[in-house]
N, CA, C and O atoms as a Tripos MOL2 file, in Angstrom:
@<TRIPOS>MOLECULE
protein
  268   267    67     0     0
PROTEIN
NO_CHARGES

@<TRIPOS>ATOM
      1 N           6.9770   33.2190  189.6110 N.3       1 MET1
      2 CA          7.1870   32.3630  188.4600 C.3       1 MET1
      3 C           8.6730   32.0120  188.4120 C.2       1 MET1
      4 O           9.5330   32.8900  188.4890 O.2       1 MET1
      5 N           8.9600   30.7270  188.2860 N.am      2 GLY2
      6 CA         10.3330   30.2810  188.2340 C.3       2 GLY2
      7 C          10.9620   30.4900  186.8740 C.2       2 GLY2
      8 O          10.2910   30.8420  185.9040 O.2       2 GLY2
      9 N          12.2340   30.2720  186.8240 N.am      3 LEU3
     10 CA         12.9880   30.4710  185.5840 C.3       3 LEU3
     11 C          12.4980   29.5440  184.4750 C.2       3 LEU3
     12 O          12.3160   29.9780  183.3380 O.2       3 LEU3
     13 N          12.2830   28.2540  184.8070 N.am      4 LEU4
     14 CA         11.8420   27.3030  183.7770 C.3       4 LEU4
     15 C          10.4630   27.6380  183.2450 C.2       4 LEU4
     16 O          10.2180   27.5250  182.0440 O.2       4 LEU4
     17 N           9.5660   28.0450  184.1150 N.am      5 GLU5
     18 CA          8.2280   28.4150  183.6510 C.3       5 GLU5
     19 C           8.2880   29.6480  182.7470 C.2       5 GLU5
     20 O           7.5780   29.7290  181.7450 O.2       5 GLU5
     21 N           9.1370   30.5960  183.1100 N.am      6 ASP6
     22 CA          9.2930   31.8040  182.3000 C.3       6 ASP6
     23 C           9.8700   31.4640  180.9260 C.2       6 ASP6
     24 O           9.4040   31.9800  179.9110 O.2       6 ASP6
     25 N          10.8790   30.6010  180.8930 N.am      7 MET7
     26 CA         11.4760   30.2060  179.6140 C.3       7 MET7
     27 C          10.4820   29.4110  178.7700 C.2       7 MET7
     28 O          10.4260   29.5860  177.5530 O.2       7 MET7
     29 N           9.7030   28.5450  179.4010 N.am      8 THR8
     30 CA          8.6910   27.7790  178.6750 C.3       8 THR8
     31 C           7.6570   28.7080  178.0500 C.2       8 THR8
     32 O           7.2520   28.5150  176.9030 O.2       8 THR8
     33 N           7.2360   29.7090  178.8050 N.am      9 ARG9
     34 CA          6.2610   30.6770  178.2840 C.3       9 ARG9
     35 C           6.8290   31.4220  177.0830 C.2       9 ARG9
     36 O           6.1310   31.6540  176.0960 O.2       9 ARG9
     37 N           8.1000   31.7930  177.1770 N.am     10 ARG10
     38 CA          8.7220   32.5250  176.0680 C.3      10 ARG10
     39 C           8.9100   31.6410  174.8310 C.2      10 ARG10
     40 O           8.6990   32.0930  173.7060 O.2      10 ARG10
     41 N           9.3060   30.3810  175.0420 N.am     11 VAL11
     42 CA          9.5310   29.4700  173.9140 C.3      11 VAL11
     43 C           8.2310   29.1880  173.1770 C.2      11 VAL11
     44 O           8.2310   29.0370  171.9550 O.2      11 VAL11
     45 N           7.1380   29.1160  173.8990 N.am     12 ARG12
     46 CA          5.8460   28.8360  173.2600 C.3      12 ARG12
     47 C           5.4170   29.9330  172.3010 C.2      12 ARG12
     48 O           4.5480   29.7050  171.4600 O.2      12 ARG12
     49 N           6.0000   31.1100  172.4060 N.am     13 LYS13
     50 CA          5.6790   32.2080  171.4960 C.3      13 LYS13
     51 C           6.3240   32.0210  170.1230 C.2      13 LYS13
     52 O           5.8890   32.6230  169.1420 O.2      13 LYS13
     53 N           7.3560   31.1900  170.0550 N.am     14 LEU14
     54 CA          8.1000   31.0290  168.8090 C.3      14 LEU14
     55 C           7.3300   30.1700  167.8200 C.2      14 LEU14
     56 O           6.7010   29.1810  168.1970 O.2      14 LEU14
     57 N           7.3840   30.5570  166.5500 N.am     15 ASP15
     58 CA          6.8120   29.6990  165.5180 C.3      15 ASP15
     59 C           7.9610   28.9410  164.8370 C.2      15 ASP15
     60 O           9.1200   29.0710  165.2310 O.2      15 ASP15
     61 N           7.6320   28.1680  163.8340 N.am     16 ILE16
     62 CA          8.6260   27.2930  163.1970 C.3      16 ILE16
     63 C           9.7530   28.0970  162.5420 C.2      16 ILE16
     64 O          10.9010   27.6520  162.5450 O.2      16 ILE16
     65 N           9.4550   29.2370  161.9970 N.am     17 ILE17
     66 CA         10.4830   30.0660  161.3630 C.3      17 ILE17
     67 C          11.4770   30.5650  162.4090 C.2      17 ILE17
     68 O          12.6830   30.5840  162.1630 O.2      17 ILE17
     69 N          10.9710   30.9690  163.5780 N.am     18 ASP18
     70 CA         11.8580   31.4140  164.6470 C.3      18 ASP18
     71 C          12.7720   30.2910  165.1220 C.2      18 ASP18
     72 O          13.9540   30.5170  165.3800 O.2      18 ASP18
     73 N          12.2320   29.0860  165.2380 N.am     19 VAL19
     74 CA         13.0280   27.9420  165.6820 C.3      19 VAL19
     75 C          14.1150   27.6280  164.6550 C.2      19 VAL19
     76 O          15.2630   27.3820  165.0250 O.2      19 VAL19
     77 N          13.7690   27.6350  163.3930 N.am     20 LYS20
     78 CA         14.7590   27.3420  162.3400 C.3      20 LYS20
     79 C          15.8220   28.4410  162.2670 C.2      20 LYS20
     80 O          16.9930   28.1490  162.0250 O.2      20 LYS20
     81 N          15.4320   29.6860  162.4710 N.am     21 LEU21
     82 CA         16.4220   30.7620  162.5010 C.3      21 LEU21
     83 C          17.3690   30.5980  163.6880 C.2      21 LEU21
     84 O          18.5630   30.8670  163.5610 O.2      21 LEU21
     85 N          16.8600   30.1640  164.8300 N.am     22 ALA22
     86 CA         17.7120   29.9260  165.9920 C.3      22 ALA22
     87 C          18.6790   28.7720  165.7170 C.2      22 ALA22
     88 O          19.8340   28.8180  166.1410 O.2      22 ALA22
     89 N          18.2180   27.7460  165.0150 N.am     23 GLN23
     90 CA         19.1080   26.6500  164.6280 C.3      23 GLN23
     91 C          20.2020   27.1490  163.6830 C.2      23 GLN23
     92 O          21.3540   26.7270  163.7840 O.2      23 GLN23
     93 N          19.8450   28.0310  162.7830 N.am     24 SER24
     94 CA         20.8320   28.5980  161.8590 C.3      24 SER24
     95 C          21.8690   29.4260  162.6090 C.2      24 SER24
     96 O          23.0570   29.3860  162.2910 O.2      24 SER24
     97 N          21.4100   30.1720  163.6030 N.am     25 VAL25
     98 CA         22.3440   30.9570  164.4240 C.3      25 VAL25
     99 C          23.3590   30.0350  165.0920 C.2      25 VAL25
    100 O          24.5540   30.3310  165.1000 O.2      25 VAL25
    101 N          22.8930   28.9250  165.6500 N.am     26 ALA26
    102 CA         23.7990   27.9770  166.3020 C.3      26 ALA26
    103 C          24.7870   27.3870  165.2990 C.2      26 ALA26
    104 O          25.9630   27.2080  165.6160 O.2      26 ALA26
    105 N          24.3180   27.0860  164.1040 N.am     27 PHE27
    106 CA         25.1930   26.5400  163.0590 C.3      27 PHE27
    107 C          26.2720   27.5440  162.6670 C.2      27 PHE27
    108 O          27.4490   27.1940  162.5730 O.2      27 PHE27
    109 N          25.8730   28.7810  162.4410 N.am     28 PHE28
    110 CA         26.8500   29.7890  162.0360 C.3      28 PHE28
    111 C          27.8020   30.1450  163.1720 C.2      28 PHE28
    112 O          28.9650   30.4610  162.9220 O.2      28 PHE28
    113 N          27.3340   30.0980  164.4050 N.am     29 LEU29
    114 CA         28.2260   30.2910  165.5400 C.3      29 LEU29
    115 C          29.2830   29.1840  165.5720 C.2      29 LEU29
    116 O          30.4530   29.4500  165.8470 O.2      29 LEU29
    117 N          28.8770   27.9610  165.2960 N.am     30 ALA30
    118 CA         29.8400   26.8550  165.2380 C.3      30 ALA30
    119 C          30.8530   27.0800  164.1220 C.2      30 ALA30
    120 O          32.0330   26.7750  164.2920 O.2      30 ALA30
    121 N          30.4120   27.6050  162.9910 N.am     31 LEU31
    122 CA         31.3470   27.8980  161.8950 C.3      31 LEU31
    123 C          32.3500   28.9800  162.2890 C.2      31 LEU31
    124 O          33.5350   28.8790  161.9720 O.2      31 LEU31
    125 N          31.8740   30.0110  162.9790 N.am     32 VAL32
    126 CA         32.7730   31.0850  163.4250 C.3      32 VAL32
    127 C          33.8100   30.5230  164.3950 C.2      32 VAL32
    128 O          34.9950   30.8400  164.2910 O.2      32 VAL32
    129 N          33.3720   29.6990  165.3260 N.am     33 ILE33
    130 CA         34.3110   29.1020  166.2770 C.3      33 ILE33
    131 C          35.3130   28.2170  165.5540 C.2      33 ILE33
    132 O          36.4930   28.2150  165.9020 O.2      33 ILE33
    133 N          34.8640   27.4640  164.5510 N.am     34 ALA34
    134 CA         35.7750   26.6090  163.7830 C.3      34 ALA34
    135 C          36.7940   27.4380  163.0050 C.2      34 ALA34
    136 O          37.9400   27.0190  162.8440 O.2      34 ALA34
    137 N          36.3880   28.5990  162.5270 N.am     35 LYS35
    138 CA         37.3370   29.4650  161.8040 C.3      35 LYS35
    139 C          38.3240   30.1250  162.7600 C.2      35 LYS35
    140 O          39.4890   30.3210  162.4160 O.2      35 LYS35
    141 N          37.8570   30.4690  163.9640 N.am     36 LEU36
    142 CA         38.7400   31.1160  164.9260 C.3      36 LEU36
    143 C          39.7170   30.1290  165.5610 C.2      36 LEU36
    144 O          40.8410   30.4990  165.9010 O.2      36 LEU36
    145 N          39.2920   28.8790  165.7210 N.am     37 ILE37
    146 CA         40.1390   27.8470  166.3210 C.3      37 ILE37
    147 C          40.2270   26.6850  165.3310 C.2      37 ILE37
    148 O          39.5080   25.6970  165.4840 O.2      37 ILE37
    149 N          41.0840   26.7830  164.3280 N.am     38 PRO38
    150 CA         41.1170   25.7620  163.2710 C.3      38 PRO38
    151 C          41.5700   24.3850  163.7570 C.2      38 PRO38
    152 O          41.3430   23.3910  163.0670 O.2      38 PRO38
    153 N          42.2030   24.3050  164.9250 N.am     39 ASP39
    154 CA         42.6240   23.0030  165.4340 C.3      39 ASP39
    155 C          41.4300   22.1080  165.7640 C.2      39 ASP39
    156 O          41.5710   20.8880  165.8430 O.2      39 ASP39
    157 N          40.2570   22.7100  165.9560 N.am     40 ILE40
    158 CA         39.0590   21.9200  166.2290 C.3      40 ILE40
    159 C          38.7600   20.9960  165.0530 C.2      40 ILE40
    160 O          38.2940   19.8730  165.2460 O.2      40 ILE40
    161 N          39.0250   21.4600  163.8510 N.am     41 LEU41
    162 CA         38.7180   20.6560  162.6690 C.3      41 LEU41
    163 C          39.6950   19.4970  162.4820 C.2      41 LEU41
    164 O          39.4490   18.6110  161.6630 O.2      41 LEU41
    165 N          40.7970   19.4910  163.2290 N.am     42 ASP42
    166 CA         41.7570   18.3990  163.1360 C.3      42 ASP42
    167 C          41.3780   17.2160  164.0180 C.2      42 ASP42
    168 O          42.0790   16.2030  164.0260 O.2      42 ASP42
    169 N          40.2770   17.3300  164.7630 N.am     43 ILE43
    170 CA         39.8150   16.2430  165.6180 C.3      43 ILE43
    171 C          39.3370   15.0890  164.7350 C.2      43 ILE43
    172 O          38.7560   15.3000  163.6710 O.2      43 ILE43
    173 N          39.5940   13.8780  165.2000 N.am     44 ASN44
    174 CA         39.1770   12.6900  164.4640 C.3      44 ASN44
    175 C          37.6610   12.6910  164.2620 C.2      44 ASN44
    176 O          36.9100   13.0820  165.1560 O.2      44 ASN44
    177 N          37.2200   12.2550  163.0920 N.am     45 ILE45
    178 CA         35.7930   12.2640  162.7430 C.3      45 ILE45
    179 C          34.9760   11.3820  163.6740 C.2      45 ILE45
    180 O          33.7820   11.6210  163.8570 O.2      45 ILE45
    181 N          35.5910   10.3780  164.2610 N.am     46 CYS46
    182 CA         34.8640    9.4780  165.1730 C.3      46 CYS46
    183 C          34.2840   10.2420  166.3600 C.2      46 CYS46
    184 O          33.1970    9.9070  166.8320 O.2      46 CYS46
    185 N          34.9810   11.2480  166.8430 N.am     47 TRP47
    186 CA         34.4710   12.0370  167.9650 C.3      47 TRP47
    187 C          33.2140   12.7960  167.5720 C.2      47 TRP47
    188 O          32.2780   12.9010  168.3640 O.2      47 TRP47
    189 N          33.1870   13.3220  166.3600 N.am     48 PHE48
    190 CA         31.9990   14.0250  165.8900 C.3      48 PHE48
    191 C          30.8160   13.0680  165.7450 C.2      48 PHE48
    192 O          29.6790   13.4280  166.0490 O.2      48 PHE48
    193 N          31.0900   11.8520  165.2800 N.am     49 VAL49
    194 CA         30.0250   10.8540  165.1360 C.3      49 VAL49
    195 C          29.4760   10.4720  166.5050 C.2      49 VAL49
    196 O          28.2620   10.3580  166.6740 O.2      49 VAL49
    197 N          30.3560   10.2730  167.4840 N.am     50 VAL50
    198 CA         29.9210    9.9340  168.8400 C.3      50 VAL50
    199 C          29.0660   11.0640  169.4190 C.2      50 VAL50
    200 O          28.0130   10.8050  170.0020 O.2      50 VAL50
    201 N          29.5060   12.2980  169.2640 N.am     51 LEU51
    202 CA         28.7300   13.4330  169.7660 C.3      51 LEU51
    203 C          27.3840   13.5440  169.0540 C.2      51 LEU51
    204 O          26.3700   13.8590  169.6770 O.2      51 LEU51
    205 N          27.3810   13.2870  167.7590 N.am     52 PHE52
    206 CA         26.1390   13.3060  166.9850 C.3      52 PHE52
    207 C          25.1420   12.2890  167.5300 C.2      52 PHE52
    208 O          23.9710   12.6080  167.7390 O.2      52 PHE52
    209 N          25.6070   11.0720  167.7570 N.am     53 VAL53
    210 CA         24.7250   10.0160  168.2530 C.3      53 VAL53
    211 C          24.2260   10.3560  169.6550 C.2      53 VAL53
    212 O          23.0420   10.1930  169.9460 O.2      53 VAL53
    213 N          25.1170   10.8260  170.5210 N.am     54 LEU54
    214 CA         24.7100   11.1750  171.8800 C.3      54 LEU54
    215 C          23.6660   12.2880  171.8880 C.2      54 LEU54
    216 O          22.7150   12.2410  172.6680 O.2      54 LEU54
    217 N          23.8350   13.2740  171.0360 N.am     55 CYS55
    218 CA         22.8800   14.3860  170.9840 C.3      55 CYS55
    219 C          21.5600   13.9760  170.3240 C.2      55 CYS55
    220 O          20.5280   14.5950  170.5830 O.2      55 CYS55
    221 N          21.5770   12.9580  169.4900 N.am     56 ALA56
    222 CA         20.3730   12.5580  168.7610 C.3      56 ALA56
    223 C          19.5100   11.5600  169.5210 C.2      56 ALA56
    224 O          18.3480   11.3720  169.1620 O.2      56 ALA56
    225 N          20.0300   10.9170  170.5510 N.am     57 ILE57
    226 CA         19.2930    9.8490  171.2280 C.3      57 ILE57
    227 C          17.9510   10.3350  171.7790 C.2      57 ILE57
    228 O          16.9150    9.7430  171.4760 O.2      57 ILE57
    229 N          17.9530   11.3860  172.5700 N.am     58 LYS58
    230 CA         16.6990   11.8340  173.2070 C.3      58 LYS58
    231 C          15.6810   12.3560  172.1970 C.2      58 LYS58
    232 O          14.5180   11.9620  172.2710 O.2      58 LYS58
    233 N          16.0600   13.2240  171.2560 N.am     59 PRO59
    234 CA         15.0360   13.6740  170.2910 C.3      59 PRO59
    235 C          14.4480   12.5310  169.4640 C.2      59 PRO59
    236 O          13.2500   12.5270  169.1800 O.2      59 PRO59
    237 N          15.2690   11.5770  169.0810 N.am     60 VAL60
    238 CA         14.7550   10.4380  168.3090 C.3      60 VAL60
    239 C          13.7970    9.6150  169.1670 C.2      60 VAL60
    240 O          12.7470    9.1850  168.6920 O.2      60 VAL60
    241 N          14.1540    9.4020  170.4090 N.am     61 TYR61
    242 CA         13.2770    8.6520  171.3120 C.3      61 TYR61
    243 C          11.9420    9.3720  171.4850 C.2      61 TYR61
    244 O          10.8840    8.7550  171.3680 O.2      61 TYR61
    245 N          11.9880   10.6490  171.7590 N.am     62 VAL62
    246 CA         10.7500   11.3980  171.9770 C.3      62 VAL62
    247 C           9.9010   11.4280  170.7050 C.2      62 VAL62
    248 O           8.6800   11.2900  170.7790 O.2      62 VAL62
    249 N          10.5170   11.6030  169.5610 N.am     63 PHE63
    250 CA          9.7780   11.7210  168.2980 C.3      63 PHE63
    251 C           9.1540   10.3880  167.8910 C.2      63 PHE63
    252 O           7.9850   10.3540  167.5060 O.2      63 PHE63
    253 N           9.9070    9.2950  167.9670 N.am     64 TRP64
    254 CA          9.4480    8.0270  167.4150 C.3      64 TRP64
    255 C           8.8180    7.0830  168.4360 C.2      64 TRP64
    256 O           7.9040    6.3400  168.0790 O.2      64 TRP64
    257 N           9.2680    7.0830  169.6890 N.am     65 PHE65
    258 CA          8.8800    6.0180  170.6000 C.3      65 PHE65
    259 C           8.0260    6.4560  171.7810 C.2      65 PHE65
    260 O           7.2650    5.6410  172.3030 O.2      65 PHE65
    261 N           8.1140    7.6900  172.2210 N.am     66 LYS66
    262 CA          7.3690    8.1300  173.3880 C.3      66 LYS66
    263 C           5.9080    8.3280  173.0360 C.2      66 LYS66
    264 O           5.5760    8.9580  172.0320 O.2      66 LYS66
    265 N           5.0530    7.7900  173.8600 N.am     67 LYS67
    266 CA          3.6050    7.8820  173.5970 C.3      67 LYS67
    267 C           3.0140    9.0700  174.3130 C.2      67 LYS67
    268 O           1.8120    9.3150  174.2140 O.2      67 LYS67
@<TRIPOS>BOND
     1     1     2 1
     2     2     3 1
     3     3     4 2
     4     3     5 am
     5     5     6 1
     6     6     7 1
     7     7     8 2
     8     7     9 am
     9     9    10 1
    10    10    11 1
    11    11    12 2
    12    11    13 am
    13    13    14 1
    14    14    15 1
    15    15    16 2
    16    15    17 am
    17    17    18 1
    18    18    19 1
    19    19    20 2
    20    19    21 am
    21    21    22 1
    22    22    23 1
    23    23    24 2
    24    23    25 am
    25    25    26 1
    26    26    27 1
    27    27    28 2
    28    27    29 am
    29    29    30 1
    30    30    31 1
    31    31    32 2
    32    31    33 am
    33    33    34 1
    34    34    35 1
    35    35    36 2
    36    35    37 am
    37    37    38 1
    38    38    39 1
    39    39    40 2
    40    39    41 am
    41    41    42 1
    42    42    43 1
    43    43    44 2
    44    43    45 am
    45    45    46 1
    46    46    47 1
    47    47    48 2
    48    47    49 am
    49    49    50 1
    50    50    51 1
    51    51    52 2
    52    51    53 am
    53    53    54 1
    54    54    55 1
    55    55    56 2
    56    55    57 am
    57    57    58 1
    58    58    59 1
    59    59    60 2
    60    59    61 am
    61    61    62 1
    62    62    63 1
    63    63    64 2
    64    63    65 am
    65    65    66 1
    66    66    67 1
    67    67    68 2
    68    67    69 am
    69    69    70 1
    70    70    71 1
    71    71    72 2
    72    71    73 am
    73    73    74 1
    74    74    75 1
    75    75    76 2
    76    75    77 am
    77    77    78 1
    78    78    79 1
    79    79    80 2
    80    79    81 am
    81    81    82 1
    82    82    83 1
    83    83    84 2
    84    83    85 am
    85    85    86 1
    86    86    87 1
    87    87    88 2
    88    87    89 am
    89    89    90 1
    90    90    91 1
    91    91    92 2
    92    91    93 am
    93    93    94 1
    94    94    95 1
    95    95    96 2
    96    95    97 am
    97    97    98 1
    98    98    99 1
    99    99   100 2
   100    99   101 am
   101   101   102 1
   102   102   103 1
   103   103   104 2
   104   103   105 am
   105   105   106 1
   106   106   107 1
   107   107   108 2
   108   107   109 am
   109   109   110 1
   110   110   111 1
   111   111   112 2
   112   111   113 am
   113   113   114 1
   114   114   115 1
   115   115   116 2
   116   115   117 am
   117   117   118 1
   118   118   119 1
   119   119   120 2
   120   119   121 am
   121   121   122 1
   122   122   123 1
   123   123   124 2
   124   123   125 am
   125   125   126 1
   126   126   127 1
   127   127   128 2
   128   127   129 am
   129   129   130 1
   130   130   131 1
   131   131   132 2
   132   131   133 am
   133   133   134 1
   134   134   135 1
   135   135   136 2
   136   135   137 am
   137   137   138 1
   138   138   139 1
   139   139   140 2
   140   139   141 am
   141   141   142 1
   142   142   143 1
   143   143   144 2
   144   143   145 am
   145   145   146 1
   146   146   147 1
   147   147   148 2
   148   147   149 am
   149   149   150 1
   150   150   151 1
   151   151   152 2
   152   151   153 am
   153   153   154 1
   154   154   155 1
   155   155   156 2
   156   155   157 am
   157   157   158 1
   158   158   159 1
   159   159   160 2
   160   159   161 am
   161   161   162 1
   162   162   163 1
   163   163   164 2
   164   163   165 am
   165   165   166 1
   166   166   167 1
   167   167   168 2
   168   167   169 am
   169   169   170 1
   170   170   171 1
   171   171   172 2
   172   171   173 am
   173   173   174 1
   174   174   175 1
   175   175   176 2
   176   175   177 am
   177   177   178 1
   178   178   179 1
   179   179   180 2
   180   179   181 am
   181   181   182 1
   182   182   183 1
   183   183   184 2
   184   183   185 am
   185   185   186 1
   186   186   187 1
   187   187   188 2
   188   187   189 am
   189   189   190 1
   190   190   191 1
   191   191   192 2
   192   191   193 am
   193   193   194 1
   194   194   195 1
   195   195   196 2
   196   195   197 am
   197   197   198 1
   198   198   199 1
   199   199   200 2
   200   199   201 am
   201   201   202 1
   202   202   203 1
   203   203   204 2
   204   203   205 am
   205   205   206 1
   206   206   207 1
   207   207   208 2
   208   207   209 am
   209   209   210 1
   210   210   211 1
   211   211   212 2
   212   211   213 am
   213   213   214 1
   214   214   215 1
   215   215   216 2
   216   215   217 am
   217   217   218 1
   218   218   219 1
   219   219   220 2
   220   219   221 am
   221   221   222 1
   222   222   223 1
   223   223   224 2
   224   223   225 am
   225   225   226 1
   226   226   227 1
   227   227   228 2
   228   227   229 am
   229   229   230 1
   230   230   231 1
   231   231   232 2
   232   231   233 am
   233   233   234 1
   234   234   235 1
   235   235   236 2
   236   235   237 am
   237   237   238 1
   238   238   239 1
   239   239   240 2
   240   239   241 am
   241   241   242 1
   242   242   243 1
   243   243   244 2
   244   243   245 am
   245   245   246 1
   246   246   247 1
   247   247   248 2
   248   247   249 am
   249   249   250 1
   250   250   251 1
   251   251   252 2
   252   251   253 am
   253   253   254 1
   254   254   255 1
   255   255   256 2
   256   255   257 am
   257   257   258 1
   258   258   259 1
   259   259   260 2
   260   259   261 am
   261   261   262 1
   262   262   263 1
   263   263   264 2
   264   263   265 am
   265   265   266 1
   266   266   267 1
   267   267   268 2
@<TRIPOS>SUBSTRUCTURE
     1 MET1         2 RESIDUE 1 A MET
     2 GLY2         6 RESIDUE 1 A GLY
     3 LEU3        10 RESIDUE 1 A LEU
     4 LEU4        14 RESIDUE 1 A LEU
     5 GLU5        18 RESIDUE 1 A GLU
     6 ASP6        22 RESIDUE 1 A ASP
     7 MET7        26 RESIDUE 1 A MET
     8 THR8        30 RESIDUE 1 A THR
     9 ARG9        34 RESIDUE 1 A ARG
    10 ARG10       38 RESIDUE 1 A ARG
    11 VAL11       42 RESIDUE 1 A VAL
    12 ARG12       46 RESIDUE 1 A ARG
    13 LYS13       50 RESIDUE 1 A LYS
    14 LEU14       54 RESIDUE 1 A LEU
    15 ASP15       58 RESIDUE 1 A ASP
    16 ILE16       62 RESIDUE 1 A ILE
    17 ILE17       66 RESIDUE 1 A ILE
    18 ASP18       70 RESIDUE 1 A ASP
    19 VAL19       74 RESIDUE 1 A VAL
    20 LYS20       78 RESIDUE 1 A LYS
    21 LEU21       82 RESIDUE 1 A LEU
    22 ALA22       86 RESIDUE 1 A ALA
    23 GLN23       90 RESIDUE 1 A GLN
    24 SER24       94 RESIDUE 1 A SER
    25 VAL25       98 RESIDUE 1 A VAL
    26 ALA26      102 RESIDUE 1 A ALA
    27 PHE27      106 RESIDUE 1 A PHE
    28 PHE28      110 RESIDUE 1 A PHE
    29 LEU29      114 RESIDUE 1 A LEU
    30 ALA30      118 RESIDUE 1 A ALA
    31 LEU31      122 RESIDUE 1 A LEU
    32 VAL32      126 RESIDUE 1 A VAL
    33 ILE33      130 RESIDUE 1 A ILE
    34 ALA34      134 RESIDUE 1 A ALA
    35 LYS35      138 RESIDUE 1 A LYS
    36 LEU36      142 RESIDUE 1 A LEU
    37 ILE37      146 RESIDUE 1 A ILE
    38 PRO38      150 RESIDUE 1 A PRO
    39 ASP39      154 RESIDUE 1 A ASP
    40 ILE40      158 RESIDUE 1 A ILE
    41 LEU41      162 RESIDUE 1 A LEU
    42 ASP42      166 RESIDUE 1 A ASP
    43 ILE43      170 RESIDUE 1 A ILE
    44 ASN44      174 RESIDUE 1 A ASN
    45 ILE45      178 RESIDUE 1 A ILE
    46 CYS46      182 RESIDUE 1 A CYS
    47 TRP47      186 RESIDUE 1 A TRP
    48 PHE48      190 RESIDUE 1 A PHE
    49 VAL49      194 RESIDUE 1 A VAL
    50 VAL50      198 RESIDUE 1 A VAL
    51 LEU51      202 RESIDUE 1 A LEU
    52 PHE52      206 RESIDUE 1 A PHE
    53 VAL53      210 RESIDUE 1 A VAL
    54 LEU54      214 RESIDUE 1 A LEU
    55 CYS55      218 RESIDUE 1 A CYS
    56 ALA56      222 RESIDUE 1 A ALA
    57 ILE57      226 RESIDUE 1 A ILE
    58 LYS58      230 RESIDUE 1 A LYS
    59 PRO59      234 RESIDUE 1 A PRO
    60 VAL60      238 RESIDUE 1 A VAL
    61 TYR61      242 RESIDUE 1 A TYR
    62 VAL62      246 RESIDUE 1 A VAL
    63 PHE63      250 RESIDUE 1 A PHE
    64 TRP64      254 RESIDUE 1 A TRP
    65 PHE65      258 RESIDUE 1 A PHE
    66 LYS66      262 RESIDUE 1 A LYS
    67 LYS67      266 RESIDUE 1 A LYS
């Protein structure tokens, strides 16, 4: 069994609460990094918007347009 198949099998065990908790972990990790490296928050807001759009393209496409 390859790595991707093993990870897919493990992810399928997660329910919605587990997924949301994992999202919360990522959010709080980002907050910790922002507190440890405060210069990150001095970045222009346009960069955050660009990253937001780039990260949102595929999920939006899959959710709304993919058949």
